[in-house]
C-alpha positions in Angstrom: 130.4 63.0 -46.2 129.3 64.7 -49.5 126.1 66.5 -50.3 124.3 65.4 -53.4 121.4 67.3 -55.0 119.7 65.4 -57.8 117.6 67.0 -60.6 115.2 64.9 -62.6 114.4 65.2 -66.3 111.2 65.9 -68.1 108.1 65.7 -65.9 110.2 66.7 -62.9 109.4 63.7 -60.7 111.9 63.2 -57.9 110.9 59.5 -57.9 113.3 59.0 -60.9 116.2 59.0 -58.4 114.4 56.5 -56.0 117.0 53.8 -56.6 120.0 56.1 -56.2 119.0 58.0 -53.1 119.0 55.1 -50.6 122.3 53.8 -51.9 124.0 57.2 -51.4 122.5 57.5 -48.0 123.6 54.0 -47.0 127.1 55.2 -47.9 126.8 58.1 -45.4 126.0 61.0 -47.7 123.5 63.8 -47.5 121.1 63.5 -50.5 118.2 65.5 -51.8 116.2 64.6 -54.9 114.3 67.7 -56.1 110.7 67.4 -57.3 109.9 70.0 -60.0 106.5 71.2 -61.3 107.0 69.8 -64.8 103.3 69.8 -65.6 102.8 73.5 -64.5 102.3 75.8 -67.6 103.4 78.7 -65.4 106.7 77.2 -64.4 109.9 77.5 -66.5 113.6 77.4 -66.0 113.7 80.3 -63.5 111.2 78.5 -61.2 113.0 75.2 -61.6 116.4 76.8 -60.7 114.8 78.6 -57.7 113.5 75.3 -56.3 116.9 73.6 -56.7 118.6 76.5 -55.1 116.2 76.3 -52.2 117.0 72.6 -51.9 120.7 73.3 -51.8 120.1 75.8 -49.0 123.2 76.3 -46.8 125.0 73.2 -48.0 128.5 73.8 -49.2 130.4 72.1 -52.0 127.3 70.3 -53.3 127.6 67.8 -56.1 124.7 68.8 -58.5 123.6 65.9 -60.6 121.2 66.4 -63.6 119.3 64.0 -65.7 118.2 64.7 -69.3 116.2 68.0 -69.4 117.6 68.8 -65.9 120.8 69.8 -67.6 119.3 73.2 -68.3 118.3 73.8 -64.7 121.7 72.7 -63.5 123.5 75.1 -65.8 121.5 78.0 -64.4 122.0 76.9 -60.8 125.8 76.5 -61.4 126.0 80.2 -62.3 124.2 81.3 -59.1 125.5 78.9 -56.5 129.0 77.8 -55.7 129.0 74.1 -56.3 131.6 71.4 -55.6 131.0 69.5 -58.8 128.5 69.3 -61.7 127.5 65.9 -63.2 125.4 65.5 -66.3 123.7 62.1 -66.7 122.3 61.5 -70.2 121.6 65.2 -70.1 120.8 68.0 -72.4 123.9 70.2 -72.2 122.8 73.8 -73.0 124.6 76.7 -74.7 124.5 80.0 -72.8 121.1 81.7 -73.4 119.7 78.7 -75.3 116.3 77.2 -74.8 115.3 73.6 -74.4 113.0 74.0 -77.4 115.8 75.1 -79.7 118.3 72.6 -78.4 117.0 69.7 -80.5 117.6 71.4 -83.8 120.8 73.1 -82.7 122.4 69.8 -81.7 121.2 67.7 -84.7 119.4 65.4 -82.3 116.7 64.1 -84.6 119.1 62.8 -87.3 121.4 61.3 -84.6 118.4 59.4 -83.1 117.2 58.1 -86.4 120.7 57.1 -87.5 121.2 55.2 -84.3 117.8 53.5 -84.6 118.6 52.3 -88.1 122.0 51.1 -87.1 120.7 49.4 -84.0 117.7 47.7 -85.7 115.0 49.2 -83.5 112.0 51.4 -84.3 112.7 54.8 -85.7 109.3 56.0 -84.5 109.5 57.2 -80.9 107.9 54.8 -78.5 108.1 55.1 -74.7 108.7 51.4 -74.1 111.4 51.2 -76.8 113.3 54.4 -76.1 113.0 54.8 -72.3 111.9 51.5 -70.7 113.7 48.9 -72.8 116.2 48.1 -70.1 114.3 49.2 -67.0 113.1 46.2 -64.8 109.4 45.8 -65.4 108.6 46.0 -61.7 110.4 49.3 -61.5 108.5 50.7 -64.5 105.2 49.7 -62.9 106.2 51.2 -59.6 106.9 54.5 -61.4 103.6 54.8 -63.3 101.8 56.8 -60.6 104.6 59.4 -60.5 104.7 60.2 -64.2 103.5 63.5 -65.5 103.9 65.2 -68.9 106.2 68.1 -69.2 104.3 71.3 -69.9 105.3 73.5 -72.9 106.4 76.5 -70.7 109.9 75.3 -70.0 110.8 74.8 -73.6 110.7 78.5 -74.3 112.7 79.5 -71.2 116.1 80.9 -71.8 119.0 79.3 -69.9 120.3 82.3 -68.0 124.0 81.8 -67.7 127.0 83.2 -69.6 129.8 80.6 -69.0 130.5 77.4 -67.2 131.9 77.7 -63.7 135.4 76.8 -62.8 134.5 73.6 -61.1 134.9 69.9 -62.0 132.3 68.9 -64.6 131.6 65.3 -65.5 129.4 63.8 -68.2 127.9 60.3 -67.7 126.3 58.5 -70.7 124.5 55.2 -71.1 125.9 52.9 -73.7 122.4 51.8 -74.7 120.7 55.2 -74.5 118.4 55.2 -77.6 117.0 58.7 -76.9 120.4 60.4 -76.7 122.7 58.0 -78.5 126.2 57.7 -77.2 128.0 59.1 -80.2 125.6 62.1 -80.1 126.2 62.7 -76.4 130.0 62.5 -77.0 129.9 65.1 -79.7 127.7 67.6 -77.8 129.8 67.2 -74.6 133.0 67.8 -76.4 131.6 70.8 -78.3 130.0 72.5 -75.3 132.1 71.4 -72.4 135.3 70.1 -73.8 134.6 66.9 -71.8 134.7 63.3 -72.9 131.8 61.4 -71.5 132.3 58.5 -69.1 130.1 55.5 -70.0 128.0 52.9 -68.1 125.9 50.1 -69.4 122.3 51.2 -69.6 119.7 53.3 -71.4 118.3 56.8 -71.0 116.9 56.2 -67.6 120.2 55.1 -66.2 119.4 55.7 -62.5 116.5 53.2 -62.8 118.3 50.5 -64.9 121.7 50.7 -63.4 121.5 52.6 -60.0 124.5 50.8 -58.5 126.6 51.8 -61.4 125.5 55.4 -61.1 126.2 55.6 -57.4 129.6 54.0 -57.8 130.4 56.6 -60.5 129.2 59.5 -58.4 131.4 58.4 -55.5 134.4 58.0 -57.7 135.7 61.5 -57.4 
């Protein structure tokens, strides 16, 4: 049995992992999906990291899995808690001391997104349906509506308080159809910041909702 702690992306809703949690539990594993106060203007990365650390508790050798913005929280936790493994899923991979607000320009995200949209023939203007929900089953998207909340500005100015990556296995999982963080962009950032070549699965940015079985099979392939 392994212990998995799952960090959501912007908004902080643990519901994001609702398709993955039962599959991991059915396979006999200990799983916690952490709910973060994404809409709280007084909560930044230190508060997020503290909540994840509390969720880990006394568990040893935890596999910490981070989606999108959750990559910043995961980096801080990895510097403070001994983990078994760190897995980024379509995640923002920070540089030591960086902020989520500065990450976009530092990584060249906007140009990468626009170039991918032009090449892929979809709208260059950001739209929730087109960039996040294009491959999520409609019934799943409807179920998730009550859980959604906007990410407050506070976290984007928070510095990611770590100095180096821990000496543990680190994996990067990217969706081949991610329109928000296009695959070529994710590959470049992962190689630059981690020296890791991403693994890929069919699916968009919300991979745990559009391809939960693929995500679970990947997490269990250690």
